[in-house]
C-alpha positions in Angstrom: -23.4 -9.1 10.4 -21.2 -6.1 10.9 -21.5 -2.3 11.2 -18.5 -0.1 11.2 -18.2 3.7 11.4 -15.2 5.8 10.7 -15.5 9.5 11.5 -13.4 10.7 8.6 -14.6 9.1 5.4 -11.6 10.6 3.5 -9.3 8.5 5.7 -10.9 5.3 4.5 -10.7 6.6 1.0 -7.0 7.0 1.4 -6.6 3.5 2.8 -8.5 1.9 -0.2 -6.4 4.0 -2.6 -3.2 2.2 -1.3 -4.8 -1.1 -2.3 -6.5 -0.3 -5.6 -3.2 1.1 -6.9 -2.2 -2.6 -7.5 -5.3 -4.8 -7.6 -8.8 -4.3 -9.0 -10.7 -6.7 -6.8 -10.1 -8.4 -3.4 -11.5 -9.7 -0.2 -11.5 -7.9 3.1 -11.3 -10.2 6.1 -13.3 -8.5 8.9 -12.6 -9.9 12.4 -13.0 -8.5 15.9 -9.3 -7.4 15.8 -9.6 -5.4 12.5 -9.8 -5.5 8.8 -7.2 -7.1 6.6 -6.6 -7.9 3.0 -3.8 -9.8 1.2 -3.7 -10.1 -2.6 -1.5 -10.5 -5.6 -1.8 -8.1 -8.6 -3.1 -9.7 -11.8 0.4 -10.1 -13.2 1.6 -11.8 -10.0 4.6 -9.4 -9.9 3.6 -7.7 -6.7 1.6 -8.3 -3.5 -0.2 -6.0 -1.1 -0.9 -6.8 2.6 -3.2 -4.3 4.4 -4.4 -4.2 8.0 -6.3 -1.6 10.0 -7.1 -2.3 13.7 -10.6 -2.0 15.1 -9.5 1.0 17.3 -9.3 3.1 14.1 -13.1 3.1 13.9 -15.5 5.0 16.2 -18.0 2.2 15.9 -16.9 -1.4 15.3 -19.6 -4.1 15.7 -18.7 -7.5 14.3 -20.9 -10.5 15.3 -18.5 -13.0 13.8 -15.6 -13.0 11.4 -16.6 -12.6 7.8 -15.1 -12.0 4.3 -16.2 -9.2 2.0 -15.2 -9.5 -1.6 -15.6 -6.3 -3.7 -14.5 -4.7 -6.9 -12.0 -2.2 -5.5 -12.1 0.0 -8.6 -15.8 0.5 -8.1 -15.3 1.0 -4.3 -12.6 3.6 -5.0 -14.9 5.5 -7.4 -17.6 5.7 -4.7 -15.1 6.8 -2.1 -13.8 9.5 -4.4 -17.1 11.3 -3.9 -16.4 11.8 -0.2 -17.1 15.3 0.9 -15.6 17.3 3.7 -16.9 16.7 7.3 -18.5 13.3 6.3 -18.3 10.2 8.4 -18.7 6.7 6.8 -20.9 3.8 8.0 -20.3 0.4 6.4 -22.4 -2.7 6.9 -23.6 -5.7 5.1 -27.1 -5.6 3.5 -28.5 -8.6 1.5 -25.1 -9.6 0.0 -24.3 -6.0 -0.7 -21.9 -3.6 1.0 -23.8 -0.6 2.3 -21.7 2.6 2.3 -23.5 5.5 4.0 -21.9 9.0 4.0 -23.1 11.0 7.0 -22.6 14.8 6.9 -23.7 17.4 9.4 -27.1 17.7 7.8 -27.2 15.1 5.0 -26.9 11.4 4.3 -26.0 9.4 1.1 -26.1 5.7 0.8 -24.5 3.5 -1.9 -24.8 -0.3 -2.1 -22.0 -2.2 -3.8 -22.4 -5.8 -4.9 -20.2 -8.2 -3.0 -18.1 -10.7 -5.0 -16.8 -14.2 -4.5 -13.1 -13.5 -5.0 -11.5 -16.9 -5.3 -7.9 -15.8 -5.5 -6.4 -15.2 -2.1 -3.0 -15.0 -0.4 -2.7 -16.5 3.0 0.9 -15.5 4.0 3.5 -12.9 3.2 6.8 -14.1 1.6 9.4 -15.2 4.2 12.7 -13.5 3.4 15.7 -12.8 5.6 16.6 -9.3 4.3 20.1 -8.0 4.3 19.3 -4.3 4.3 16.7 -2.1 6.0 16.2 1.5 5.1 13.8 4.0 6.6 13.4 7.0 4.4 11.0 9.9 4.3 8.2 9.4 1.8 8.6 12.6 -0.2 12.3 12.2 -0.9 11.7 8.6 -2.0 8.9 9.7 -4.4 11.4 12.3 -5.8 14.0 9.6 -6.3 11.5 7.4 -8.2 10.5 10.4 -10.3 14.1 11.1 -11.1 14.6 7.6 -12.3 11.4 7.7 -14.4 12.9 10.4 -16.6 15.4 7.9 -17.8 14.0 4.3 -17.6 11.0 2.1 -16.7 13.2 0.3 -14.2 15.1 1.4 -11.1 18.0 -0.3 -9.3 18.4 0.0 -5.6 21.9 -0.6 -4.1 22.6 -0.3 -0.4 25.4 -0.9 2.1 25.8 0.0 5.7 26.8 3.6 4.9 25.0 4.4 1.7 21.7 4.0 -0.2 21.8 4.5 -3.9 19.6 4.3 -7.0 20.4 4.1 -10.6 18.5 3.9 -13.9 19.5 3.2 -17.4 17.6 3.8 -20.6 18.0 4.6 -24.3 18.2 8.3 -23.5 20.9 8.1 -20.8 21.8 7.0 -17.3 21.2 8.2 -13.8 23.1 7.5 -10.5 22.0 9.0 -7.2 23.7 8.4 -3.9 22.4 9.2 -0.3 24.8 8.9 2.6 23.6 7.5 5.9 23.8 11.0 7.4 21.3 12.4 4.8 18.4 14.0 6.6 15.9 12.0 4.4 17.4 8.7 5.7 16.0 7.9 9.1 17.7 4.6 9.5 20.1 2.4 7.5 21.0 -1.0 8.6 22.9 -3.7 6.6 24.4 -7.1 7.5 25.8 -7.0 3.9 25.3 -5.1 0.7 22.3 -5.7 -1.5 21.2 -4.5 -5.0 18.3 -5.4 -7.3 16.3 -3.9 -10.2 12.6 -3.3 -10.0 9.7 -2.1 -12.2 9.2 1.7 -11.7 5.5 1.8 -12.5 4.7 -0.8 -9.7 7.0 1.0 -7.2 5.4 4.3 -8.0 2.0 2.9 -7.4 3.1 1.5 -4.1 4.5 4.7 -2.5 1.8 7.0 -3.9 -0.5 6.7 -0.9 2.2 7.3 1.7 1.1 10.4 3.7 3.3 13.5 3.5 5.9 13.6 6.2 5.6 9.9 6.9 8.6 7.4 6.6 8.7 4.4 4.3 10.5 1.3 5.3 12.4 -0.6 2.5 13.9 -4.0 2.9 16.3 -5.4 0.4 18.1 -8.7 -0.5 19.9 -9.1 -3.8 17.7 -10.8 -6.4 14.8 -11.2 -3.9 11.5 -9.4 -3.7 11.5 -5.9 -2.4 9.5 -5.1 0.8 7.9 -1.7 1.2 6.0 -0.7 4.3 4.4 2.4 5.7 1.5 3.6 7.8 -1.6 5.5 6.9 -2.7 6.7 10.3 -3.5 3.5 12.3 -3.5 1.4 9.2 -0.4 -0.5 8.0 0.2 -1.3 4.3 3.0 -3.7 3.1 4.0 -4.4 -0.5 6.3 -7.0 -2.0 7.7 -6.5 -5.5 9.5 -9.2 -7.5 12.9 -8.1 -9.0 13.3 -7.6 -12.7 15.6 -10.3 -14.1 17.0 -9.7 -17.6 16.6 -12.6 -20.0 
């Protein structure tokens, strides 16, 4: 049994949006420490790892650790109906997830069928990265948008002094370089250079939920999965994206 309350229902909506951008169903692990989810997307190209601590909730009653499998697309549709000034109470009810929106003078309750989601990921990939970049979210989104005008793929290339992107398609080519001193770059550390190519659509979905003004951490190693991490308030979301390898 569990009963959780979050005072700003839109905040939980934003958290779920960061997950549903990649996967359509998944299992939330609910423990006394918080709520977590790890899952691969259906194509197995990317992975999402999400955690929100119990302190992010105004009420957090968990009798024992439990797993809640849900259709995330359906959950997202319900949460999209969140109104201003509403809190959200979540609890289990006869193998259904009860979602009660509590406003100043109104209440709405949905019940979502729980699923037995058999696919699960226990651990994140273990990679010793060569490059770590901390960049503001909005400039990174702009970089990705720049690349999408040319190609469906983006190449990241970084050294200890520079972070660059390039894209190549039938219509042309793009190269964009950012020096370490660029105001968008919060931190750039490299033990050696790294470069890899990634799917733009997946990357765009990953960074979409980063709050305005927040930084995004990128970790790179040539021809290894890309790691992307940022916070949504108290919650932390981490993604891994396999590199594109030309046949």
